[in-house]
Each structure stands twice: as C-alpha cells, then as structure tokens.
C-alpha positions in Angstrom: 65.9 40.2 76.2 67.7 37.7 78.4 71.8 36.5 77.2 75.0 37.7 76.2 73.6 40.0 73.1 70.4 41.0 75.1 71.8 43.6 77.4 74.2 44.6 74.5 70.4 45.5 72.7 69.3 46.4 75.4 71.8 49.8 75.7 71.8 49.8 71.8 67.9 50.8 72.0 68.7 53.3 75.2 71.0 55.0 73.2 68.8 55.2 70.2 66.0 56.5 72.4 68.5 58.8 73.8 69.1 60.1 70.3 65.8 60.8 69.4 64.9 62.6 72.3 67.8 64.4 71.2 66.8 65.0 68.1 63.0 65.7 68.8 64.5 68.4 70.8 66.3 69.9 68.6 63.8 69.9 65.6 61.4 71.3 67.7 63.4 74.4 68.8 64.0 74.5 65.4 60.7 75.0 63.9 58.7 76.6 67.4 61.1 79.5 67.5 60.8 82.7 66.0 63.5 83.9 62.9 63.0 87.1 62.6 66.5 88.0 61.2 67.8 92.3 61.5 71.2 93.8 61.6 70.9 94.6 65.1 70.5 91.0 65.8 73.3 89.7 64.2 75.9 91.8 65.7 77.9 90.8 68.6 76.5 91.8 72.0 79.1 92.6 74.5 76.9 94.0 77.8 74.9 96.6 75.4 78.1 98.6 74.4 79.0 98.3 70.5 81.7 96.1 69.9 85.1 98.0 69.1 87.9 96.4 67.6 88.9 93.0 66.5 87.6 90.2 69.3 91.0 88.8 69.6 92.9 89.0 72.9 96.3 87.6 73.8 96.7 85.3 77.1 99.4 84.6 78.6 100.5 80.9 78.4 100.6 80.6 82.4 97.0 80.5 82.7 97.0 77.5 80.8 99.5 76.3 82.8 97.7 76.6 86.0 94.9 75.0 84.3 97.0 72.1 82.5 98.2 71.7 86.7 95.0 71.5 88.2 93.4 69.2 86.0 96.6 66.9 86.4 96.2 66.9 89.7 92.3 66.4 89.8 92.7 63.9 87.7 95.0 62.0 89.6 93.7 62.5 92.7 90.9 60.3 91.8 93.2 57.4 91.3 94.0 57.2 95.1 90.2 56.4 96.0 90.7 53.0 94.3 93.5 52.5 95.4 92.3 53.6 99.1 89.0 50.6 98.7 92.0 48.0 97.3 94.0 48.8 100.3 91.8 47.2 102.8 91.4 43.9 101.0 93.5 41.1 102.2 96.8 40.7 100.5 97.1 43.5 98.5 98.1 46.2 101.4 101.3 45.8 100.8 101.5 45.9 97.7 99.2 48.6 97.2 101.1 50.9 99.9 104.0 50.8 98.0 102.2 51.6 95.0 100.4 54.5 96.0 103.4 55.9 97.1 105.1 55.4 93.8 102.4 57.1 92.6 102.8 59.7 94.8 105.9 60.3 94.5 105.7 61.0 90.5 103.2 63.8 91.7 105.6 65.5 94.2 108.3 65.2 91.8 106.0 66.7 89.1 105.0 69.6 91.6 108.5 70.2 92.4 109.6 70.3 89.1 106.8 72.8 88.4 107.8 74.6 91.4 111.4 74.8 90.6 111.0 76.5 87.1 108.6 79.1 88.6 105.5 78.2 86.8 103.9 78.3 90.0 105.0 81.6 90.8 101.8 84.6 90.1 103.1 87.5 88.4 
C-alpha cells in the first residue's frame, strides 16, 4: 500500500476493522445477555425508591450560561498553545504577539460583558 491512495486505503481499512469490532461487540452482548423482562425490571430505578411524579425538572438557565462560558474559555485556551509555538519561530514574533493580544482582548471583552450583565453573579 504505497502511494497517494495507499494511505487513504490504510485509513479506510482501519475504520472498517474498528466498525466491525464495534458491531461484533454489540452483537455478542446482545446474544450473551440474559433477557427476562419483568414489571419490576422495566420500571424506572431511582436509588431504591419508587418513582413518584413526573420525571421533568426545570433547571435555571443560569447553569447553562456557566457551562457555555466554561466551554468557550476552555476551547479558546487551546488556541493559545499553538500561538506560543509559532511565537518562537523566526519572522512570526511580532505578528503573532499582536494577534494573541487581539484574541485575548476579545475574550476579555466577552468576559466583561458577561460580568456587566450579571451573568456571573451566583444567586
């Protein structure tokens, strides 16, 4: 498997073997498991207590905002590491530094906006 298409064939072969492995695992689990459904087994289990009421609970949107802000800043932090490696390369230092400060400025502006709107106040 040499050449340009040989590398793609190798990737395709690996994907095919991985898909077959997952399919065999699911089929094997389906064939080997005991299946004796009863009423007790089919009810919802909540820590040994019989479920009462509906399973719908409203969650305040603030929790989602915290999660969204965390994901934004965690993903954006990933982009700082490649910039740090490019910053060391000759000829890219000043440009990369300016781009990094612009990017961090956008992040700081977003964080300041969220703070001013009261999103970060835990109530």
